[in-house]
C-alpha positions in Angstrom: 113.4 107.4 119.2 113.1 108.1 115.4 110.0 110.3 116.1 111.8 112.4 118.8 114.6 112.8 116.2 112.4 114.1 113.8 110.6 116.5 116.2 114.1 117.9 117.6 115.0 118.4 113.7 111.9 120.5 113.5 110.4 118.0 111.0 106.5 117.8 111.0 105.3 114.2 110.8 102.1 112.9 109.9 100.4 109.7 111.3 97.2 108.3 110.9 94.8 108.7 113.7 92.9 105.8 115.4 90.9 103.7 113.3 92.5 104.9 110.0 94.4 101.6 109.2 92.9 101.4 105.7 93.9 104.8 104.7 97.4 103.6 103.5 97.1 99.9 103.4 98.1 99.6 99.7 101.4 101.6 100.1 102.2 99.6 103.4 101.7 96.3 101.4 103.9 97.8 98.6 106.6 98.7 101.0 106.4 95.4 102.8 107.0 93.7 99.4 109.8 95.7 98.5 111.4 94.9 101.9 111.0 91.2 101.8 111.7 90.7 98.0 114.6 93.1 97.4 116.0 95.2 100.5 116.6 92.3 102.9 117.8 89.8 100.3 120.1 92.7 98.6 121.7 94.7 101.3 123.0 98.1 99.9 126.5 99.4 100.6 125.2 103.1 100.5 122.3 105.3 99.7 123.0 105.4 96.0 123.2 101.4 95.7 119.8 101.3 97.5 118.4 103.8 95.0 119.4 101.9 92.1 118.6 98.8 93.3 114.9 99.8 94.3 114.7 101.5 90.9 115.6 98.3 89.1 113.4 96.3 91.4 110.3 98.5 90.8 110.8 98.4 87.0 110.8 94.7 87.2 107.8 94.7 89.5 105.7 96.5 86.9 106.3 93.8 84.4 105.6 90.8 86.6 102.3 88.9 86.7 100.5 89.8 89.9 98.1 87.5 91.8 95.9 90.4 93.1 95.1 91.4 89.6 94.3 87.8 87.9 97.9 87.2 87.0 98.2 90.4 84.8 101.1 92.8 84.6 100.5 96.2 86.2 102.2 98.0 83.4 99.9 96.7 80.7 96.8 97.3 82.8 97.9 101.0 83.3 98.7 101.4 79.7 95.4 99.9 78.5 93.2 101.9 80.9 94.6 105.2 79.5 
């Protein structure tokens, strides 16, 4: 249904081929986290509210300790790597 709508609008879509599940695993995990930790818990009234809510959530996310990187904060790792 969604794909058909995009095609009707002349929008080119890109999907991984077979066996390419690892190509975008990190962004898929990130979007899952946003959905379960913010979007589902804080339904937005409109697009602007959604944008502002996600922006605030991402800012908080960067300064939170993450299990996958030994309880370090992504922002500090990023700044120290530069």
